[in-house]
N, C-alpha and C positions, 0 to 999 in steps of 0.2 A: 171796660164794663164787665167782661167775663170775670175778672178778679173780684170786682165788687159783688157780683151775683154769688160767687162762691163764698165770699165773706158773710153775706147775709144768710146763706143757707147753712153754713157749717160752723160759724163762730157767733154765738148769741151775744157775746160782749160787743161785737162790732155793730149790731143792729140798732143800738141806742143812739148812734151818732152817724147817720147816713151821710150827712154833709161832709164830715171829716173823712169818712171812708172814701167817698168819691174824690175828694181832693187828693188823698194819698194815692189812690189808684190811677190818678192822671199821669203819674210818673211811670208810664208803661215801659220806657227804655231808659232807666237811670244811668247817668254818665258820671256821677260823683257819689262818694260815700254818703253825703247828706241826702241825695235823692234816693239812694238805696234805703237809707234809714226811714225816710218819709214813706216810701213805698211799702214798708213793712210795719209802719206805726199802727195801722188798724188792727194788728194782731194783739195789741196790748188792751188791757181793760180801759174803759173810758177815762177813769181817773188818772191812769198812767199815760194815756195818750195826751191828756191836757198837761200833765206834768212835763212830758217830753218837750212840748212846745215851750213851756216856761224855761226849761233847762237849756234848750237851744238858744233862747233869748239871752240867758245868762252867759252862755259860752261865747256868743257873738259880742256881748257887751265887754267881756274880759279881753277879747281879741281886738277890740277897737272898731268893730263893725256896727256902728251905731244904727244905721238905717235898717240893716237886717235884724238887729236885736229888737228894735222898736216894732217891726212888723210881727215877729214871732210872739212878742209879749202881748201885743194887742189881740192876736188870735188866741193866745193862751187864756187871757181874761174872758174872752167870749166863750170858750169851751168850759172854763171853770164855772161860769154862771149857769151853764146848762146841767151841771152835776147836781144830783138830787141830795146827796149826803153833805150836810154842812161842814163836817170835818174834812172831807175830801176837797170841798170848795176852798176852805180856808188854807189848806196846805198848798194848793196851787197858787192861790192869790199871794201867799207869803213869799213864794219863790219869785213871783212877778215883781212884788214890791222890792225885794232885795236886789234883783237885777236892775230895777229902775233906779235904785240908789247908785249902783255902779255907773249908770249912764249920767249921773249928776242931776237927775230930775227929782229933786227932793219933794217938791210940792205935789207932783203926781204920785210919788210913793206914799206920801202922807194921806192923800185922798184914798188910795187903795187900802191902806191900813185902817182907816176909819170905817171901812165897810166889812172888816173882818168880824165874824161873830164871836170868836173866843177872846175874852179879855186878856188872857196871857199872850196870845199871838199878837193882838193889837198892841199891847204894851211893849213887846219885844221889838217890833218894827219902829214904833214911835220913839222908843228908847235910843235906837241907833240914829234916829233923825234929830234927836235933841241937840241943838247947837248952843243953847244958852240955859241959864239956870231957871228962867221962867218956864221954858218948855219942859225941863227936867222935873220941876216941882208939880207940873200939871199932869204927869203920867198917872195911869189908872191904879197902879198897885205900889205898895211900899217898896217891894223888891225892885221894880223897874226904876223907881225914883232913886233908890240907893245906888244902883249900878250906873245910872246916868250921871249922878252927882260925882261918883268916884272917877268916872271917865273924864268928866270935865275938870275935876280938880287936878288930875294927873296931867291933863293937857295944859292947864294954867301953869302948873309948876314947870313943865318943860319949856313954856314960853316966858319964864321969868316972873310970872305973876304969883310969887311965893306967898305973900300975905293973903291974897284972895284964896289960894288953894288951902292954906291953913285954916281960914275961917269956915271953909266948906266941910272940913273933916267932922266937926261937931254935929253937922246936919245929917251925916250918914248913919242911919240907924243900925245897919248890919255891921257888927264888930269885925267880921271877917273881911270886909271891904276896906277898912281903914288902914291896916298895915301897909298894903301896897302904895297907898297915897303918901304915907310917911316916908317910904323909900324914895318916892319921886321928889318930895319936898327936900329931904336931906341931900339927895343928889343934885338938886337945883342949887341949893346953898353952896355946895362944894364947887359947882361949876362957876359960880360967881365969886369964888374965893372967900366965902364967908365961913371959913373953917371953924372959928370959935363958936359961931351960932349953930353950926351943924353938930359940933361936939356937945354943946349945951342941950340941944334938942334931944339928941340920943340919950343923954344922961337923965333927962326929965321923964322919959317914957318908961313903960313896962310892958311885959308880955310880948306878943307878936309884933306890936308896933316898934318896941325897942330893938327886937331882933332885926327887923327890916331896916331900921335906921342904921344899925351897926353894920349891916350887910352893905349898905351904900358907902359907908366909911371904909370898909374893907376893900371894895372895888376901886375906890378913889386912890387909896394908898397903893394898891397893887399896880394900877396903871402908871402911877408916878414912880414905881420902883422902890417904894418905901416899905421894905419887907418887914421890918420890926413893927411898924405901926399896923400893918395888915394883920400880923400875928396877934397883936394886942387886941385889936378890934374884933377879930373872929372869936376870941374867947368870950366876948360879951354877947354872942349870939346864943341865947338859951334854947331857942326852938331848933330841935334836931333837923327837921326838914329844911329849914332855911339855911342852916349851917352846911348841910350836905350840898344843897343847890349852889351856895356861894362858892364852896370849894371846887365844884365842877366848873362854874363860870370862870374862876381863876385859871383853871387848867386850859380852858379854850383860848386864853390870851397868849399862850405860849405857841411857838412855831409848830405847825402841823407836821407830824411825823418825827418830831424830835424826841430824844430820850427823856428830856425834862418834862415835856407834855405828857408822855406816857406815864411817867412816875406820878405826876400830879393827878392824872386821871385815876390811877390806881388808889391814890390816897383819898380822893373824893369818894370813890366807890367804897373804900374801907369805912369812911365816916358813916355812910348809909348802912352798911352791913352790921356795924357795931351797935346800932340802935336796939334797945331792949324790947320795946313794944312791937308786936308783930304787925299790926296795922300801920303804924307810923314808919316802921322799917320798910315795908313794901312800898308805901307811898314815896318814901325818900329814894328808894332804888329807882322807881319810875321817873322821878324828877331828875335824877342824875342822868339816866339814859336819855330822857327827853332833851336835856341841856346839850348833850353831845350830838343828838340827832338834829337839833335846831341849828347847830353850828357845822352841819355837813361833815360830821366825823362818824360814819357808820361803824368803823372798826372799834372805836372807843365805846359806842353804844352796845355793840355786840360783846365786847369784853365785860361790860357790866352784867349783861345777861348770863354769860358763861360763869362769872364769879358768883353770882347770886344763886345759880342752880347747883353750884358745888359747895356752897357755904352751909354747914350744919348749924342749926340754932342751938345755942348753949342751953344745957339742961333740958332739952326737948329731943330725945333720941328719935331719929327717923324723920325729923322735920328740917326743912331747908329754908333759906332766907326768903325765897319766893314760893308761894303756893301755886297751884295750877292756874288760877285766875290771873294772878300777878304775872306769871310767866307768859301767858297769852298776851297780856297788855304790853309788856316790854318787848316781846318778839314782834308785835305789830309796829312798835316804834323803830325797831331795828330794820324791819322790811321797808318802812317809809324812808328811813335814813339812807339805805342803799339806793332806793329808787330816786331819791333827790339828787344823788350824784350820777345818775344814769346807769348804775350797775343793775341792770334788769335781771340778769341770771341770779345774782346773790339775793335780790329782793324776792324773786319768785321762790327760791328755796326756803326762805323764811315763811312766806305766805302759805306754802304747802303744809307747813307744820302747825298751823293755827286751826283749831277745831271749833271755834266759836263763829257763828255765821256773821255777826255784826263786825267783829274785829277782823275776821277774814276778808270781809267786804272792804274795809279800810285799806288793808294790805294790798289786795288785788287792784283796787282803784289806783293806788300809787304806782303799781307795776304798769298798769295800762297807760297812765298818763306819761310815765317815763318812756315807755316804748314808743308811743306816738310822737313824742318830742324828738326821738331819734329817727323817726321816719319808718319805724317798723309797725305798720298798721295791722298786719296779721297777728303778731304777738299781742298787740294792744287789745284787739277785739277778742282774742282767745282769753286774755286775762279778764276782760269785762264779763265774758260769758260765765266766769267762775263766781261772780257775785250773785248770791241767792236772792236777797230781797229786791224786788222790782224798784222800790223807791230809791235804793242806793245804786242800783245798776244803771238806771235810765240817765242820770246826769253824767256818768262816765261815758256812756255811748254818745251822748250829745257832744261832749268835748272832743271825742274822736271824730265825729261827723263834721265838726266845724274846723278842725285842724287842717293845715295844708295837706292836700291829697297827693298820693303817689302819681307818677306820670301815667300809669295805666291802672284802671279799675278792672282787675281780672275776675274771672268767674269765682275763683277761690275767695277773693276779698268780698265779693257780693254775698257769697254764702256765709262768710264769717260775720258780716254785719247782720245778716238775717238771724243767724244763730245768737248773736249777742243781744239783739232786741228782745228775743223771747227766752233767752238762756237755754240753748240746746247744748248740754254739757258734753255731748259726744264729740264736739268739734275742737275744743281747746287742745293745743299741743303742749301746754304747760299745766 
């Protein structure tokens, strides 16, 4: 009660939700990091207190703790309904809906989505829930419908429903969403050994769709060891970004650490570096780095960054292949790649060099999650405290709170959790 009284006297943000503050203050002697987090939750603004509940529910859902997840999500909904700002309310409810989908309760998630005030937010959730074409066609905006149709078409192609997927392509209004579907259809044909049909399809297309279909043919030939065919098909990829991406994916099929893989990665990087358009070159460099990062090859992703920062642009003195914004984005990918392999120190060094708050948040989030996965809660909390936007920091703290705890919750850990909740930057050791 003493803590609640201090909250009411000293923190105006707490006074709007006395019930939540009283609940949090009930943990007067917290024994777990989750209890420590809940004891400090009232120090957040009401909207972030409610978000923290939703993020805890999501963390429990991902961890397979269905009962705890459901309890947190129900309380998050209750707190969301008490928020006066419609935007804040929608943001929390969206988090609850997405976590409810993870729990497999699609009808409940759909009911929550229907209560969202924003048409875009409602469409995003309902689009994720669309299991058939009738649901997809009933979505509120053309963009939502197109994204859902593309997702369903790709799913059908993967399941061997090639003709159905093909008939859906014409219904997708956004031309940028059709090419990935053509990749999926071509790959599905090749999987069923309909090579002639796949070749004929690729030859009948143009633009990005043709490049994606050719990319599927390249990958099929590469996997089969048909080097000449792969080289022939890659020449038909007119889209520079798709050609760079495909070259990078080819490299990932080679043994990790081998000289052949390193050479192929360098060649893929060179494809991106040689692109004339500044914007397209930077996008392609990012895609190549992302490909290596997705395949848990941080060294290759880091090599892409190093090469791009050292590569001068032809006929543009003083300009390099990556500008500052591009370098920040690629460095974030490198940090995430190191973190994905558990290399916390390397990931931290990359995160420290990023000077954009949102990208830095992504990098530190990956560091925090990698550290807690290794059982290093103090480092994880220190990394979380580096994340400036509350909206991005709170879900990371929730993941740490729900993760298996160390044997002893020391005073230092309690303080680290308290610092991470409100971002006390004096505490992080990294």
